[in-house]
C-alpha positions as CSV (number, residue, x, y, z in Angstrom):
1,M,3.0,17.1,0.2
2,Q,5.1,16.6,3.3
3,I,4.9,15.1,6.7
4,D,6.3,17.4,9.4
5,S,6.1,15.3,12.5
6,L,4.9,12.1,14.1
7,E,4.1,11.4,17.7
8,L,3.4,8.0,19.2
9,Q,2.1,6.7,22.5
10,N,2.1,3.0,23.2
11,F,2.3,2.0,19.6
12,R,4.0,-1.3,18.9
13,N,7.3,-1.1,20.9
14,Y,7.2,2.7,21.3
15,E,6.1,4.0,24.7
16,N,6.5,7.7,23.7
17,L,8.0,9.1,20.6
18,S,8.3,12.6,19.0
19,L,9.8,12.6,15.5
20,H,10.4,15.6,13.2
21,L,10.9,14.8,9.5
22,C,12.5,16.9,6.8
23,R,11.4,17.5,3.2
24,G,14.0,15.2,1.5
25,S,15.4,11.8,2.5
26,N,14.9,10.6,6.1
27,I,16.9,7.5,6.9
28,L,15.9,5.2,9.8
29,Y,19.0,3.2,10.6
30,G,19.3,0.3,13.0
31,E,19.5,-3.5,13.4
32,N,16.5,-5.7,12.8
33,A,13.6,-5.8,15.3
34,Q,14.3,-2.4,16.8
35,G,11.2,-0.6,15.6
36,K,12.1,0.9,12.1
37,T,9.2,-0.8,10.4
38,N,6.8,0.2,13.2
39,L,7.5,3.9,12.4
40,L,6.6,3.4,8.8
41,E,3.5,1.4,9.8
42,A,2.4,4.2,12.0
43,I,2.6,6.8,9.2
44,F,0.8,4.6,6.8
45,M,-1.9,3.8,9.4
46,A,-2.5,7.5,10.1
47,C,-2.9,8.3,6.4
48,T,-5.0,5.3,5.4
49,A,-6.5,3.8,8.7
50,K,-4.9,0.5,7.8
51,S,-1.6,-1.2,8.4
52,Y,0.3,-2.2,5.3
53,R,1.2,-5.3,7.2
54,F,-2.5,-6.1,7.4
55,T,-2.4,-6.4,11.2
56,K,-5.4,-6.1,13.4
57,D,-5.7,-2.8,15.3
58,R,-5.4,-4.5,18.8
59,D,-2.0,-6.0,17.8
60,L,-0.6,-2.5,17.2
61,I,-1.0,-1.5,20.8
62,R,2.0,-1.9,23.0
63,F,2.0,-5.0,25.1
64,G,0.3,-4.5,28.5
65,E,-1.5,-1.3,27.4
66,E,-5.2,-0.8,26.5
67,E,-4.8,1.9,23.9
68,A,-2.4,3.6,21.6
69,H,-2.3,7.1,20.0
70,I,-0.8,8.3,16.7
71,K,-0.5,12.0,15.9
72,L,0.6,13.1,12.5
73,I,1.2,16.7,11.2
74,L,1.5,17.1,7.5
75,R,1.2,19.8,4.9
76,K,-0.5,19.6,1.5
77,G,0.5,22.7,-0.5
78,S,0.1,25.5,2.0
79,A,-2.6,23.8,4.0
80,P,-1.6,22.1,7.3
81,Y,-3.4,19.0,8.6
82,R,-3.4,17.3,11.9
83,I,-4.4,13.6,12.1
84,D,-5.1,11.9,15.5
85,M,-5.8,8.3,15.8
86,H,-6.7,6.4,18.9
87,L,-6.5,2.6,18.8
88,K,-8.3,0.7,21.6
89,R,-8.0,-3.0,22.3
90,N,-11.7,-3.7,22.6
91,Q,-13.3,-0.9,20.7
92,S,-13.2,0.6,17.2
93,K,-10.5,3.2,16.5
94,G,-11.2,6.9,16.9
95,I,-10.0,9.3,14.3
96,A,-9.9,13.1,14.2
97,I,-8.8,15.5,11.5
98,D,-7.7,18.9,12.8
99,E,-9.2,17.9,16.2
100,I,-12.6,17.2,14.7
101,P,-13.8,13.6,15.0
102,I,-14.7,11.9,11.8
103,R,-17.5,9.2,11.5
104,R,-15.8,7.1,8.8
105,A,-12.2,6.2,8.3
106,S,-12.7,6.8,4.5
107,E,-12.7,10.5,5.2
108,L,-8.9,10.2,5.7
109,F,-8.4,9.3,2.0
110,G,-7.3,12.2,-0.2
111,I,-5.5,14.1,2.5
112,A,-2.2,12.4,2.0
113,N,-1.0,10.1,-0.8
114,I,1.3,7.4,0.4
115,V,3.3,4.9,-1.7
116,C,4.8,2.2,0.5
117,F,7.3,-0.3,-0.8
118,S,8.4,-3.3,1.3
119,P,10.3,-6.5,0.4
120,E,7.0,-8.4,0.3
121,D,5.9,-6.2,-2.6
122,L,8.5,-7.9,-4.8
123,S,6.2,-10.9,-4.6
124,L,3.3,-9.0,-6.1
125,I,3.5,-10.9,-9.4
126,K,4.1,-14.5,-8.2
127,D,1.6,-14.4,-5.3
128,G,-2.1,-14.9,-5.8
129,P,-4.7,-12.5,-7.3
130,V,-5.7,-11.2,-3.9
131,V,-2.5,-9.2,-3.5
132,R,-2.9,-7.6,-6.9
133,R,-6.5,-6.6,-6.1
134,R,-5.2,-5.2,-2.9
135,F,-2.7,-3.1,-4.8
136,L,-5.5,-1.8,-7.1
137,D,-7.9,-1.1,-4.2
138,L,-5.3,0.8,-2.1
139,E,-4.2,3.1,-4.9
140,L,-7.7,3.8,-6.2
141,C,-9.0,4.5,-2.7
142,Q,-6.3,7.2,-2.2
143,L,-7.1,8.8,-5.6
144,N,-10.8,8.3,-5.9
145,R,-13.1,8.7,-2.9
146,G,-16.1,7.5,-5.0
147,Y,-14.3,4.3,-5.6
148,L,-13.6,3.9,-1.9
149,Q,-17.3,4.3,-1.1
150,E,-18.3,1.9,-3.9
151,L,-15.8,-0.7,-2.8
152,G,-17.3,-0.6,0.8
153,R,-20.8,-0.9,-0.7
154,Y,-19.8,-3.9,-2.9
155,G,-18.2,-5.7,0.1
156,R,-21.4,-5.3,2.2
157,I,-23.6,-6.5,-0.7
158,L,-21.3,-9.5,-1.4
159,N,-21.3,-10.5,2.3
160,Q,-25.1,-10.4,2.4
161,R,-25.5,-12.3,-0.8
162,N,-23.1,-15.0,0.3
163,R,-24.9,-15.3,3.6
164,L,-28.2,-15.7,1.7
165,L,-26.6,-18.5,-0.5
166,R,-25.6,-20.3,2.7
167,D,-29.1,-19.9,4.3
168,I,-31.2,-20.9,1.3
169,P,-30.8,-24.7,1.8
170,F,-32.3,-24.3,5.2
171,K,-35.1,-22.0,4.2
172,A,-36.2,-22.4,0.6
173,G,-38.4,-19.3,0.6
174,L,-35.3,-17.1,0.7
175,L,-34.5,-18.1,-2.9
176,D,-37.1,-15.5,-4.1
177,T,-35.0,-12.7,-2.5
178,L,-31.8,-13.6,-4.3
179,S,-32.7,-11.6,-7.4
180,V,-32.8,-8.4,-5.2
181,W,-29.2,-9.0,-4.2
182,D,-28.3,-9.8,-7.8
183,E,-29.4,-6.3,-8.9
184,Q,-27.4,-4.6,-6.2
185,L,-24.3,-6.8,-6.9
186,L,-24.6,-5.9,-10.6
187,S,-24.9,-2.1,-10.0
188,S,-22.0,-1.9,-7.6
189,G,-19.8,-4.5,-9.4
190,I,-20.1,-2.8,-12.8
191,A,-19.1,0.5,-11.2
192,L,-15.9,-1.0,-9.8
193,I,-15.1,-2.8,-13.0
194,E,-15.3,0.4,-15.0
195,I,-13.2,2.4,-12.6
196,R,-10.5,-0.3,-12.4
197,S,-10.5,-0.7,-16.2
198,A,-9.9,3.1,-16.7
199,F,-7.2,3.1,-14.0
200,M,-5.3,0.2,-15.6
201,K,-5.5,1.8,-19.0
202,R,-3.8,4.9,-17.6
203,L,-1.3,2.9,-15.5
204,S,-0.2,0.3,-18.2
205,P,1.9,2.6,-20.4
206,I,3.6,4.0,-17.4
207,I,4.6,0.5,-16.2
208,S,5.8,-0.4,-19.7
209,E,8.1,2.7,-19.9
210,I,9.6,2.1,-16.4
211,H,10.0,-1.6,-17.0
212,G,11.9,-0.8,-20.3
213,R,14.3,1.3,-18.3
214,L,14.8,-1.3,-15.6
215,S,15.4,-4.0,-18.1
216,G,17.7,-1.9,-20.2
217,G,15.3,-2.1,-23.1
218,R,15.8,-5.9,-23.5
219,E,12.2,-6.8,-22.6
220,K,8.9,-5.3,-23.3
221,I,6.1,-5.9,-20.8
222,E,2.4,-5.9,-21.4
223,V,0.1,-5.3,-18.4
224,D,-3.6,-5.7,-18.6
225,Y,-6.6,-5.6,-16.3
226,E,-8.3,-9.1,-16.2
227,P,-11.8,-8.7,-14.9
228,N,-13.5,-11.8,-13.8
229,V,-16.4,-10.8,-15.9
230,K,-16.9,-7.9,-18.3
231,A,-19.4,-5.3,-17.3
232,E,-21.7,-6.1,-20.3
233,N,-21.7,-9.8,-19.6
234,F,-22.1,-9.6,-15.8
235,R,-25.9,-10.2,-15.7
236,K,-25.7,-13.2,-18.1
237,K,-22.8,-14.8,-16.1
238,L,-24.8,-14.5,-12.9
239,S,-27.7,-16.3,-14.5
240,L,-25.4,-19.1,-15.9
241,L,-23.7,-19.6,-12.5
242,R,-26.9,-19.6,-10.5
243,E,-27.0,-23.4,-10.0
244,S,-23.3,-23.6,-9.1
245,E,-23.6,-20.8,-6.6
246,L,-26.5,-22.5,-4.9
247,K,-24.4,-25.7,-4.6
248,Q,-21.3,-23.9,-3.4
249,H,-23.0,-21.3,-1.3
250,L,-20.7,-18.7,-2.7
251,S,-20.8,-15.8,-5.2
252,L,-18.7,-17.0,-8.1
253,A,-18.7,-13.9,-10.4
254,G,-17.7,-10.3,-9.9
255,P,-14.8,-7.9,-9.3
256,H,-13.9,-9.7,-6.0
257,R,-12.2,-12.3,-8.4
258,D,-10.4,-9.8,-10.7
259,D,-6.7,-10.0,-11.5
260,I,-3.9,-8.2,-13.5
261,S,-1.9,-10.0,-16.2
262,F,1.8,-9.5,-16.9
263,R,3.3,-10.8,-20.1
264,I,6.7,-10.7,-21.7
265,D,6.9,-11.9,-25.3
266,G,3.5,-13.4,-24.9
267,R,4.5,-15.4,-21.8
268,D,2.5,-15.0,-18.6
269,I,5.3,-14.2,-16.2
270,R,3.0,-14.9,-13.2
271,K,3.3,-18.6,-14.1
272,F,6.3,-18.9,-16.4
273,G,8.6,-15.9,-15.7
274,S,11.9,-16.2,-13.9
275,Q,12.2,-14.8,-10.4
276,G,14.2,-11.9,-11.9
277,Q,11.5,-11.0,-14.4
278,Q,8.8,-11.2,-11.6
279,R,10.8,-8.9,-9.3
280,T,11.5,-6.4,-12.1
281,A,7.8,-6.3,-13.0
282,A,6.8,-5.8,-9.4
283,L,9.3,-3.0,-9.0
284,A,7.9,-1.3,-12.2
285,L,4.4,-1.7,-10.8
286,K,5.2,0.0,-7.5
287,L,7.3,2.8,-9.2
288,S,4.4,3.5,-11.6
289,E,2.3,4.4,-8.6
290,I,4.6,7.4,-8.0
291,E,4.3,8.7,-11.6
292,L,0.6,8.2,-11.8
293,V,0.0,10.0,-8.5
294,R,2.1,12.9,-9.8
295,E,0.0,13.1,-12.9
296,M,-3.4,12.9,-11.2
297,I,-2.9,15.2,-8.2
298,D,-0.1,17.4,-9.6
299,D,1.9,16.6,-6.4
300,T,4.5,14.1,-5.3
301,P,3.4,11.3,-3.0
302,I,5.2,10.5,0.3
303,L,7.3,7.4,-0.1
304,L,7.9,4.8,2.5
305,L,10.6,2.2,1.8
306,D,10.9,-0.6,4.3
307,D,14.4,-2.1,4.0
308,V,13.8,-2.7,0.3
309,L,17.2,-1.5,-1.1
310,S,18.9,-4.6,0.2
311,E,16.6,-6.7,-2.0
312,L,17.6,-5.1,-5.2
313,D,20.6,-5.4,-7.5
314,S,22.8,-2.3,-8.2
315,A,21.0,-1.3,-11.4
316,R,17.6,-1.3,-9.8
317,Q,18.9,0.5,-6.7
318,N,20.3,3.2,-8.9
319,Y,17.0,3.7,-10.7
320,L,15.0,3.8,-7.5
321,L,17.4,6.2,-5.8
322,K,17.2,8.5,-8.8
323,I,13.4,8.7,-8.5
324,L,13.6,9.4,-4.7
325,K,15.6,12.6,-5.2
326,D,12.7,15.0,-5.6
327,T,10.4,13.4,-3.0
328,Q,9.9,13.3,0.7
329,N,10.9,9.7,1.5
330,I,11.3,7.8,4.7
331,I,13.6,4.8,4.4
332,S,14.4,2.1,6.8
333,C,17.7,0.2,6.5
334,T,20.2,-1.9,8.4
335,G,23.3,-0.5,6.6
336,L,24.3,2.7,4.8
337,D,26.7,1.3,2.3
338,D,24.2,1.6,-0.6
339,F,23.6,5.2,0.1
340,L,27.2,6.2,0.6
341,S,28.6,4.3,-2.4
342,K,26.0,6.0,-4.7
343,R,26.5,9.4,-3.1
344,F,22.8,9.5,-2.3
345,P,22.0,12.7,-0.3
346,I,20.9,11.9,3.3
347,D,19.0,14.9,4.5
348,Q,18.2,13.5,7.9
349,L,19.6,10.5,9.7
350,Y,18.1,8.6,12.7
351,Q,19.3,5.7,14.7
352,V,16.5,3.4,15.9
353,E,17.3,1.0,18.8
354,G,14.9,-0.7,21.2
355,G,11.9,1.5,20.5
356,K,14.1,4.7,20.9
357,I,15.2,7.0,18.2
358,R,17.8,9.7,18.1
359,E,18.8,12.2,15.4
360,L,22.4,11.9,14.2
361,P,24.5,14.6,12.6
362,R,25.0,14.0,8.9
363,S,28.7,14.2,9.4
364,D,28.5,10.7,10.8
365,T,27.9,9.4,7.3
366,K,31.3,10.3,6.1
367,V,32.9,7.0,6.8
368,C,35.9,5.4,5.1
369,S,35.3,2.6,2.6
370,G,35.1,-0.8,4.3
371,Y,33.7,0.5,7.6
372,R,30.0,0.2,8.6
373,F,28.1,3.1,9.9
374,S,27.6,1.4,13.3
375,D,31.4,1.6,13.8
376,T,31.4,5.4,13.5
377,I,28.8,5.9,16.2
378,K,30.4,3.4,18.6
379,G,33.8,4.9,18.2
């Protein structure tokens, strides 16, 4: 799996851009706020129809413009794909695959598998359950189109049921219809719970192995799926919570309240772990995505790393760089010291400045110790 090229028009701070990428390591170098993250965001958007920064579509359009365009060319095995995406300020986005418009953004999933890693991901453990559910959903949507469809269905049922719970106090006759929505919530919710449970059983040993390497074997992590309610108890719990739901006007049971637990020596590191333990667990979780995708699709996912190396210590940097060597990866950074000191191969190097990008010859990376890369391109 490989991205060959990216073209942008009026996306974020890019008026026009044409970028060709190589199979190995593509390094986007530049100071902060120049547009490096915007390039990674555009790639992620083209492959998933969502921004990993969870930004609204209209905010992705260049200031003063009414629409933006992303064009991505990629190859999966020997099959080429072209993805076009039009973002409009006051309309829904338009998407075409190989110049054929698609009706649902979900049709994008399965074409490319993307693993994106940003500094915010190091807070996966200490942040609230919503970020861990988002991790589950994003990975499962890329690997399982049935899950994607069921997740959308569950969301629609949940919204309708919550609306009904809010309306019942004003129209008592609506209470009789609640059981209809209960049945739909049960059907869709149980399907999500079962898929998530199977996924986490497969992912858990991978996380444990990677975490053991990252911690030098000093700690053993246990990672488990924590469903808000087990599938076999869902109906009973809905019945028990009926009165509370009517009072709070909210659905109180279901996979929209699931979580993932992380324990070291029996201690829940979400609550009691050190910052170092939480960051190591988060890194292991993200790296496990790569290994699981390899197992499930017999291919290597495309990796996006948004200035994450600077957030890791030397041992974790070394482990991450080792994993990157046989993948196509696109990495943003403000300095090249980490790459040069570890002799990490840079297959293509780009300087990003003010929404402009230029390809640099790899010979520019041969700098003397103590000098920053920026010094070589100025002098």
